[in-house]
C-alpha positions in Angstrom: 16.1 10.0 5.7 14.4 7.7 3.1 11.6 5.3 4.3 12.2 2.8 1.7 15.1 1.8 -0.5 14.6 0.3 -3.9 17.1 -2.0 -5.6 17.4 -5.0 -8.1 16.5 -8.4 -6.9 19.4 -10.7 -6.3 19.4 -14.6 -6.0 20.1 -14.1 -2.3 16.5 -12.4 -2.0 14.6 -15.5 -2.7 13.7 -16.7 0.8 12.8 -13.2 1.9 10.6 -12.7 -1.1 8.8 -16.0 -0.8 8.2 -15.3 3.0 6.8 -11.8 2.2 4.6 -13.2 -0.6 3.2 -15.7 2.0 2.5 -13.1 4.8 0.9 -10.6 2.3 -1.4 -13.1 0.7 -2.3 -14.9 4.0 -3.3 -11.3 5.3 -5.3 -10.6 2.1 -7.1 -13.9 1.7 -7.1 -15.6 5.2 -9.4 -18.4 4.1 -6.9 -19.8 1.6 -4.3 -22.1 2.8 -1.1 -20.5 1.4 0.9 -22.9 3.4 -0.1 -25.6 0.8 0.9 -23.4 -2.0 4.6 -22.6 -0.9 6.4 -25.2 -2.7 4.5 -24.6 -6.0 5.1 -20.8 -5.6 8.8 -21.4 -4.9 8.9 -23.3 -8.1 7.1 -20.8 -10.1 9.3 -18.1 -8.8 12.3 -19.9 -9.8 11.3 -21.1 -13.3 9.1 -18.4 -14.5 9.4 -15.1 -12.6 13.0 -14.8 -11.8 14.2 -15.8 -15.3 11.5 -13.9 -17.2 11.0 -10.6 -15.3 12.9 -7.8 -13.9 12.3 -7.6 -10.2 12.8 -4.5 -8.0 12.9 -5.0 -4.2 11.9 -2.6 -1.6 13.6 -2.4 1.8 13.2 -0.6 5.1 16.7 -0.9 6.7 17.8 -4.2 5.9 14.3 -5.9 5.8 12.4 -6.6 2.4 9.0 -4.9 2.5 8.0 -5.1 -1.2 8.9 -6.2 -4.5 7.4 -5.8 -8.0 8.0 -8.1 -11.1 7.5 -7.0 -14.6 8.4 -9.0 -17.8 9.8 -7.8 -21.0 6.2 -7.6 -22.5 5.0 -5.2 -19.8 3.2 -7.7 -17.8 3.0 -7.0 -14.0 2.7 -10.3 -12.3 3.5 -9.5 -8.7 3.4 -6.3 -6.7 3.6 -7.3 -3.0 3.6 -4.8 -0.2 4.2 -5.9 3.6 0.8 -5.6 5.2 2.3 -3.1 7.7 3.0 -0.7 4.7 -0.5 -0.9 3.1 -1.6 2.5 2.5 1.9 4.0 2.6 3.9 5.4 -0.5 5.6 2.1 -1.1 3.0 0.8 -3.5 3.3 4.0 -5.5 6.9 3.7 -5.4 6.9 0.1 -6.8 4.4 1.1 -9.4 6.6 3.9 -10.5 9.6 1.5 -10.8 7.4 -0.7 -12.9 6.6 2.2 -15.2 10.4 3.1 -15.4 11.0 -0.5 -16.5 8.2 -0.6 -19.0 7.7 2.8 -20.2 5.4 2.0 -23.2 2.6 0.5 -21.0 1.8 -2.2 -18.4 -0.8 -4.8 -18.1 -1.9 -6.9 -15.1 -4.6 -9.1 -13.7 -5.9 -8.3 -10.2 -8.5 -10.5 -8.2 -11.9 -9.2 -8.8 -12.9 -9.2 -5.2 -9.7 -7.1 -4.2 -11.3 -3.8 -4.2 -8.5 -2.3 -2.2 -6.0 -3.3 -4.9 -8.5 -2.2 -7.7 -8.6 1.2 -6.2 -4.8 1.3 -5.8 -4.3 0.7 -9.5 -6.9 3.1 -10.6 -5.2 5.8 -8.6 -1.9 4.9 -10.3 -3.5 5.4 -13.8 -4.4 1.9 -14.5 -7.8 1.4 -16.4 -10.2 -1.6 -16.7 -9.8 -3.8 -19.8 -11.5 -7.1 -19.5 -12.9 -9.8 -17.0 -11.2 -13.2 -16.9 -10.7 -16.3 -14.7 -7.4 -17.2 -13.2 -6.5 -20.6 -14.8 -4.6 -21.9 -11.8 -7.0 -20.7 -8.8 -10.3 -20.5 -10.8 -10.8 -17.0 -9.1 -12.4 -14.2 -11.1 -9.9 -11.6 -12.1 -10.0 -8.1 -13.8 -7.6 -7.1 -16.5 -6.1 -3.6 -16.2 -3.6 -1.5 -18.2 -1.5 1.6 -18.0 -0.6 3.4 -21.1 1.8 6.6 -20.8 
């Protein structure tokens, strides 16, 4: 029996995706008020991510436990895994799906203080490319890339 099922995102997944994003980021950065960001995140989801990216959803049973977004240029904007599934194979499965969708390469930005995520991407073949600052949050980020 499979632990996780991957499938394409559909419009009916929006509420579950937003709720999963909120739970995950609240767990990762408890000092940040993500409740205050929910409406802006939903607008960005609808106006930028959904129209501009391919999205793969991961489910366990009927519950969404993860998703990954990747645009036509190979930019991985979001890889979200339910906190209860951190450390499982789910993140690896979502990265593999992203690599399948963008076989010529992937770029991403990760918060510089998110060592767990940086180690995860390195284990999945991503290399450091540059340092930057997120223009929205003002947080330091690290550019990373995967090339086949």
